[in-house]
N, C-alpha and C positions, 0 to 999 in steps of 0.2 A: 714527889719524884723529881730528881734533878737530871735533866737530859742535856747532853752536849752535842752540837753539830760541828764537825771539823772537816778540814780539807785545805788544799792550797789556796792561794789568792786567786780570785776569779772564778772559783768553783760555784758560786751562787749561794753561799751560806746565809747572807743577810736576807736575800729574796725568799729563800725557802723557809727561813725561820719565821718571817712575818706571816707567810701564808699558812704555815703549820700551826702557829699559835691561834690564828683566826679559825682554822678548821677544827681544832680541839675545842675551842669555846662554842662553836656552832653545834658540836656533837654533845654538849652538856658537861664537858670537863671544865675545871677552873684552871686556866693556863695563862702564863705571862712570861715575859722575857726579863732577864737581868743582864745589864751591860756594865762594864767597868766604868763607863763615863757617867753612870747614874750617881756616882759619889760626888760629882762636881755641883756645887751650889744647891745642895739638898740637905735640909735640916736633919734627915735621918743619919747623916754621916758627919757629925760635928768635928771628928778628928781629921777630916779632909778639908776643913775650911781654909787651910793655907793655900790650896790650889787656885790658880787663876781660873776665872770663869770662861776664859777663851780656850776651848778645847783644841782648836786648831794650833794655837801656840803651844799647848801642852804636848801635843803630838810631835811638833817640830823639835821641842826640847828633848823628848824621849829619843828621837832618831839620832840626836847628837851625843847621847850618853854612850859610855863604854858598854860592851855587851853584858857584863855581870850586873852593873847598876840598872841597865835597861830591863833585863828580865826580872830582877828583884822588884822594880817598880811595877811592871805589868802584872806580876803575880800578886803583889800586895794590893793593887787597885781592884783586881778581880775578887780576891778574898774579902776585901772590905765591902764590896758591892753585895756579895752573898751574905755576909754577916749581918748587914742591915736590912736584908730582905728575906728572912728565913721563910721557908715554905710553911703554909698552913696545912693542917691535915687534909689530905685529899687533893692538894694543889700540885700542879705540874709547872716547874720552872725550867724554861728553855734558855740555854746560853749559846749564843752565836760565837763559835770559835773556842771558848773557854781557854785553857792553857796550852792545848796541844799544838796549834799552828805556831804560836810564838815560841814555844819551847823548841820545836823542830827548827825554826828559823835561827834561833840563837846558837843551836848546835852547829848549824850550817855556817854561822859566822865565827865558829871556833871555840865555843864553850865546851867544857868537859861533859860528855853525856851522862856520866854517873852523878856528877854534881847537879845537873839539871833535873834528873829524875828524882834525886833525893829532895830537891827543893819542892817540886810539884807534888810530892807525896804528902806534903803538909796541908794541902787544900782539900775540900770535900771531894770525895769520889763520886762521879756521876753514876746514877743507877743505870743509865743507858747512854753510850757514846756511839754515834753514827758517823761513819766516814762518807763524805760526798766525793765521788770520783769523777774526774774529767781529764781528758788529755790536755797537755800543757799548751799545745798550739791553739786549741779552742779557748783556753783560759786567757791567753795573750790577746786574742781577738776581743774577748769580752771586756778586758781591762782598758781598752783604748780610751784615752781621755781621762782616765782615773788612776794613773800610775804614780807611785812615789818611789824615791830611791830605795827605801827600806825593803820594798818588794823586789828589787832588782840588784841585790848584792851591793847596795849603796852606790850604784852607778848613777851619777846626777843626770846623765842623758837618758836613762831608762830605755836602753835599746832592747830589741827583741832577744838578742843573744844573752844579755845579762839577766833579763827576766827569766828566760827558760833555764839557764844554768842554775840560778839561785832556787827557783821553784822545783827543779828536779832534785836538788839536795833535800829540800823540805819534804818532798813527796817520798823520797827514800826512807827518811826517818819515820814518817807517818805510816809507811808500809810495814815497817818492823813492829811498831806499836800495835797496828791493826791486827797483824797476824798473831802477835803474842797475847793480846788481850781479847781476841775474838770479836772485834768490833764489826758489826754488819756494815757493808759498803753498798751504797746506792748510786746508780749511774745518773749523774746530774745533767746529761745531755737530753734527757727526756723532759716532757712538759712538766711544769711545776705541780699541777694537780695530781699527776701520777706519783711523783716523788712524795708528796704530802700524804696520799692515800697509803703508801707503804709505811711511812713514818707512823701514822695512826695505828696501823696494824701492829707495828713493833711495840708501841706503847701498850696496846691491848694485850699483847703476849706477856709483857713484863707484869702487868696487873694480874693476869691469869696465873702466872707462875707464883706470884706472891701469895695468892689465895690458896695455892696448893701446898705451901710450906706447912709442916707441922707446927702446932702452937708453940710460940716461944723461939722459933728458929728464924734467922734472918738470912737474906741473900749475902753471898760473899762479895 
């Protein structure tokens, strides 16, 4: 199973992902995370050996790219990471963010939505995508001391107004995809253990639904 957690910046995706994977393994599942930066300095990804080992420098270069090049690189790196870490039977792979937040961000920066959606259609479809919801004022508070211009409409000062404006645009695009694709949404203002418990319940529901399918039929 491939599971994606998405949401705006500051929603708590990384914190929830770590706790969720730990909880799944405690319950007897075989779960792990895959991250786009796994491709750096890892022998499983020989085609990525040209990348600098300094991930901070890579991220700085990405922020300087034009939007089209930036999204192409981000989608390529995520696709590479998944290609080199294919799920074993019965394994759950959890991706923090996957393509959704970056795609929404680049649309907010001006890329054509139809082109973006055509691009991301080429990567593996998650068996379950969960939207983490949080009001943007709280997200701003959570991000204090950890802000970068990319999250703030490229405002080098990273002001509250620039953060909220850019994140509101991202949220609007995520809202549309969430409604269209029927992604479940979880309130991330609640304690992490409660969020994790709901995520485990969603995984169990997907597993149950799979077992109910007639022989030879697959989920859409």
